[in-house]
N, C-alpha and C positions, 0 to 999 in steps of 0.2 A: 786216348790220355786222359787221366782223371783230371778234373779243374781244381782238385784240392789236394793239398798235403795231408798225410795221415798224422794227426796228433791226439794225444789222450785226451779225453772228455774233462773238463774241470767245471765246477758248480760253485758260483760265487754268492754268498748271502751278504745281507748287509753289512755286517761288520767282520766277517773274515773269509778267507779263502780256503776251500776244502777241496780236495782231490777224491772222488769217489774210487772204489776199486773197480777194474775193468769189468769183474763178473758180477751179475745180478742189477737189480733196478737200482739206479744211484737215489740218493734222497735229494730232493730239489731245494735248493736254498729259497730264502724270501725272495732274492734277484737273481732270476735264472732264465734258461730256455727250456720251452716245453716240448718234449718229442711228439707229443699228440697234437699239437698246436701247429708243430713242423709239419706233420704228415698231412694234417686237415688242409692246411694253407698250399702245401705242395700240389696236392691234389685239385684244389681250387684254381691254382694257376695253370695246370696242364689240361684243365678243362675249359680254358678260355678266359680266366678273370685277369683282365689287363689293365685295370685301374692304376693310372700313376706309373705305368712301367716304363715309360720314357722320361719320368721326371728326373731331373739331377739328383733328386734326394732319395731315388730308390736305391735300395742297397744292391751291390753286384751280385750277392749270393743270389738273389732272385733269378737272374737270368742263367746262372750257373747251374742251378736245380732245375731249372725247365729244361736245359741242354742235358743234364744228368739222365732226366726222364726220356726225353726223345732219344738218347741212345740206348735204352733198355727196351724201348717198343713194347711197354707193357698190353697185355692182350684184353685187360678189361678197361682200357681208356675210352672205347667208344661207349661202353655202357655207362662211365663215369660223366662223358660229355653230356649224355642223353639226360642224365639225371640233373646235372647242373643246370642245363638249358631249362628243364621243366620246373626247376625252382626258383627261376630268374625272380627277383621283386622289382625291378625296373629301375632300380637305383644300386650303384656300386657299393655304396656306403652301407646300405641295408644289406645287400651281399656279404660283404665282409662282416657284418655284424652277426648275421645269423650263423655264419660259419664259426665264428671265433665262439659263440654261445654254445654251439655243438662241441665244439673242441674241449670245451671246459666242463661239459655235463657228462663225457663218456671216459671210460678207462683208459690207459695206456695202450700204445700198440702193442700185438697187432689185433687184438680183439675190437676195440673200440665200443665195448658193450657199455649201453646207458647205466651212469651212476645211481640212478633215482627210478623209482615206480614210475609207470607211463603217467599217472595223474599227476605227478609230482615234477615232469619234466618241463623247463621252461619253455613257454609256447613257440619260440623261434628254433629250437632244437627240436620239438616234437613236430614241427612241419618238416622235418627232414628225416621221416620215418622210412627205413630201409637205407640210409645212407651208410650205415655201419658195415653192413655186408659187403658192399661195393668198395668200400674205402680198405677193409681188410685185405681184399684180394689185391688192390691197386698197390697198397703197402707193400706186400710182399713181392709181386711182380716187379715194382720199380726200385726196389732194394733200399727202402727209404731208411731202413735202420742205419745201413751204411753211409747214406748221403748225410743223416744228421751227424753221425760219428765225424765226417771229414768236415762237416760245416762249423766244429767246435771253436776254430781259430777266429772265424769271423764272429760268433757269438761271445767269445771271450772278449774281444775286442769292444763290442757294443756294451757289455756288461761293465766293464772295467770304465768306460766313459760315464756311466750312470752311477758307478759304486760310490765315490765320494759325495757328489751332491745329493743324492738320494739319502745318504746316511746322514748327513747334515739335516736336510729336510725333515727325516723322522725325529731326530734328536732334537730339533727345534719345536716340534709339534709335542713331543713327550714332554718338554721340559715346561713349555707354556702351560699344558693341562697340569703339570707335576704328575705325570704318569710313571710310576715304577717299572711298568711291564709294557708289553705290545697288544695291550687291550683286555678283553676279558677271557679267562681262563677257559679253554676248548675252542676258541675261535681262532682263525689264521689269515694274515693279510700276505698275498703272493702277488709278486709283481713278475711278468713275463716280458722278455724283449722278443719281440716278432721282427723277424728281417725279411720276410716273404710278402707282406702285405703293402698295400698303397701307403704312402708316407703320410706323416702327420695326423695320426688316429692315436687316442688315448681311449681305450674302452674299459669300462667298470663293470664289473658284474658280481653280484651277491648270490652265492650257490650254497643253500645250506648254511655251515656255520662258517664257510670260508668266503673271503672277499678277493677278487682277482682284480687284478689291473693288467691290460695287455696294451703295451706301447710300440708302434710301429717307427721306422725310420723317421728322423727329422733333422734339420739343420743343427739345432740345439737340443740338448736333453729337455724333455717335457717336464722339469722337476716341480713347477708349481702345480700342474695339474696332478701330479702323483702326490704331493702334499696334500691338496684338497681331498684326493680318495682316501688317504691315510686318515686324516681329520674326520671324514664321513664314516669311516670305519670305527674309530673311536667315539664319536659322538651319538651317531643314530641309535645306539643300544640304550643309550642314557635316557634318551628321549621316549624309547619304547618302555623302558623301566618305570618311567613318571608319566605315564600315559593318564593316569588319573588325575593328577594335578592339570596336565594340559586340558582333560576333556571339560574343566571348569572355565577354560578360556575359549573354547571351542566357537564362540559365536564370532569371533575373529576370521573364522576360516570364511565366512560368506566374503568378506572385503577382499579376499584374494582372487575370487571368482572374475573380477572385474579386469583382469590381466589377461589379455587375449593369447598370449604366449606361454602362460604356465602349463607345464606337461600334468597330464591327467593324474599320474602318480601323486602330485602334490595337491591337486584340486580335490581329490578323494581321499585324502589322508592328512590330517591336519597333524597328527604326530610326526610324520615323515616331512611335512612342510617346516613345521618347528625346528626339528632337528638341522634341517638344512641351512635354515636361518641362523643358528646357532655356528654351524661350519663356517658360514660366509662371515659372519661376524669375528670370529677368531681369526682367520685369513686378514681380513681388513686391519685386524690390532698389529698381526705380525709384519703386514706390508708398510707399516708407519705412516709416511707422509700421503702415501696412495690411498691409505683407508678411507676418509670421508667420501673420496669420489666413487670407490667401490661399492659403500654402502649405498649411496644414492642410486647407483647402476642396480644392484640387486634388489632395493625396494622398487624401483621401477620396472622390473621385469615378473613381479607378485611375490617375491619372498619377504612379506609384509612385516616379519617380527626381526629383521636384521638391525633396524636402527635401534630397537630395544636393547638387543643383546649386546650391540657395540657400546652404547651408553653404560651398560651393566657392568661390561668386563672391567673397566678400572678399578671397581670396588671389589671383585675377585681378587685382582692382581695384588692390591694391598693386604689381603688376610693372607692366612696360611694353610687352609683346606685345599685340596686338590679339587680339581674341577668337577670329578665324578661326585665328590661329597658337597660342594656348594651349588651343583647345579639345580637340585630341587628348590632351594630357597630362591634361586634366580627366577624359575618359573612361577613360583608362589607370588613373586613380587610384580609379576605382569598387572599393570593397572588398564583392564580393558577398555574404559571409557578415555583413559588418556591415549592409549594406541589407537582407538577408534579415530578421534580426532587428528592424530598423526598421519594416519594411513589416508584419510579423506584428502588430504593435501597432494598424494602422490599422484604425478603424470605416467600412468601406465605406457610402456612402449608397445609399438606393435613388431618390432623386430628384435631379436636377442642381440646384444653387442656381441661382436665376434673378434676375440683376442688374434691378432693376427702374430703366425709364427714367424719369428725373426729368423733372418737367415744369418750366416755366419757374419761377424763383424769383417771390417776391412783389414787384411793382413798385414801385419808388421813386416818392413823390409826383410828381417832374418828369415821369417817364413816364407817370402816371397822367393827369396834366394834357396832356400831349401828344397822348395817344391820344384822350381825350375832346374836346380841342380842334380835333383834326383830323376827329372824327365830326361836331361841330357846324358847321365850315366846310363839310363837305360837305354838310349840310343846307341850308345858306345857298345854296350854290351851285346846288343841286338846285332849290331854290326859283327860282331865277332861269333854271332850264333851261339852265345850262352844264355838260351832263352830262358832256364829257370831263374837265373840271377837278373836278367833283364826284366821279367814279369816282376819279380819282387820290387825292384826299383820303380817300376812304373806305380804298382799298388801304392807303395809308401808315398810316392808323389801325391796320389789321388786322396790320401789320409790327412794331406796337410792342407789348411786354407789357402787357396790360391785363387786367381781369376781364371774365368772360363777358357781362355785360351791355352792357359799352362794345364788344366785339365784335358782339355783336348789332346796336347801333345801325348799325354801319359795314355789316354785312352785309345788314341790311334795306334800307339805302341801295342797295347793289348791286343788290339783287332789284328794286327799283322802278325803277332805270334798266334792267335788263332788260327791265320791262314797256314802258317806253316806246320801247325799241329793237326791239320786236315780236319777243323773243325767250322765248316762255313757257316752253320747257323750262328754260333757265338761270335763269328767274325761278323757277320752281316749286322747283327745287334750292336756291337761296340762300334763298327764303322757309322752306322745310323745314329749312334748317341755321340759320337764325335763331331757330326754336323751339327747337333742340338747344343754343342757347347761353343759356338761362335770361333771355330778355329780360324787360325793364321791362313792366308792363302796357300802356303806349302801344304801344310795338312787338309785344307779342304780341296784342292785340287787332286791329290793323290787319295784321298778317301774316296771320291767320285769315281776314279779310275779303277780301284779295286771293287766299288759296287759294281761297276760295270761288268768287271770281270767275273764276280759271282753270278752275276744275272745272266751273262753268257754261258756260263758252266750250267747253270738250271736251265738252259733252252729259252730263256724268256729276252728275245731279241731286242723288241722295241724297248724295253727298260734298261738293257744294256747300252742301246743308243742313247738314251734319255740321259744316262748317268756321265757318257762321254761327252755329251754336249755341255753338261752342266761343268764339268772340268775345263772344257775349252772356254767357256764364259767367266770363269772365275778370274777376276782382276789380280794380277801379280803372282799368277801360278808360276811354278817354276817350269824352266825350259823342258827337263826331263818328263814332267806330266803332262805337259803340252804335246810334245811329241808322241810320248805313248798314247794319248787319247787319240791322236791323228792316225797314227799308225793301224792300232788296233780298231778305231771305227771304220777305217776304210777297208779292213778284212771281214768285217761284219757279214755273214750271210743275209740274202733278202729274206725280210720278213714274210711267212706264208701268207699267201693271198687269202681272204675270207671265202669260204665255201658259199656257191650260189646254187639255190635250189632249183631243180631242172624244172 
């Protein structure tokens, strides 16, 4: 049975909702899901990419797509696994980064042909030479076009979650810079929502005239990171355009080299460094009271002109020119001697400050009641064996802010539905996730019983015994779960004795 309902594709741009025709290639909005990125990440997952898989912030679609692929048994899977294994970087973050870069560097499915000449391909993507052919076969065999189509409800929900805050962030940036358009003509800012990667990543890439941002699942929308990328998209070309002015201030570049954590891109390119300093300064102005602390942080990380731009921006704000027209005068006004003295006082840090991803705020009582009520409704529907309606109620419960035990009840419900639908792989994933959510004793004990049954059906008698013992060891377990664990454990066949060499 399919894990997804069939719903028409919808593409959402920053300010409007557009439903493309069913036939032909849809035009992607500025805020959208990418079929190419979907196929690449689906393949990476099938090949063993497990980073963040059990995180509570991982999107359920990731497990569904993995199960979809398992059911289709693509013949190219072994070749795909060998390729991915041979190209591992040793870091899950770097693995994700290189495959995202590859996805943004190639054409849409099913060809996945490179968009650039070999000498112009990004190094990360060039390192995956030969992947297009394997991916093209895998895409067809795993029926990923259909999987992407059926995934649209999940993407639409994620896109709607970002739609309003991103629109507001873009409008805020455009208003501050007095920017009447979305940048320089011929360039494009594209935000893709990716639900198949590990949570809490925001990856930015410049590909020719396109600026891409890829966002993976997170507890809260990563709007500040997106605003940062959009400001970079707008301001960096202005720095390049005024490179001749910056070249006269290039003596300051040597001072940035004292920062032990400044990336090579900025060490070797003063124009790029100055542009990013302007981006950080604008962000600090937009963030109001947080501004001075942010300026100090960015200066300490090696972005040595942030304080200059932050101090110069009030003058810009009081006049009427757009930032694009005022920026050259701002650059001309940089006093190298004065900034040299200011930078000399900076204490450079050895580690970059990491902004922690904030989890969801404590839910208000109505939200708690809503999630708990939906989980209870799901249980009632499950008892009547109205599985589609029960699954809908459980999923809606998981979409609300709620404590982990409430989430565990809904996840436990979805796991049992997977059992009844003869989907043991998905059931096991959901039961294991239930245990990760700190369930109440009732769900914890019964989850262990179900995991024991799945292990027993798979012929793994030691694992089955272990899960039954976990059920019996659960304090406060229900009488039914205890009796089931005792009876079923007593009927377990003896585990085969290990073979002895003659």
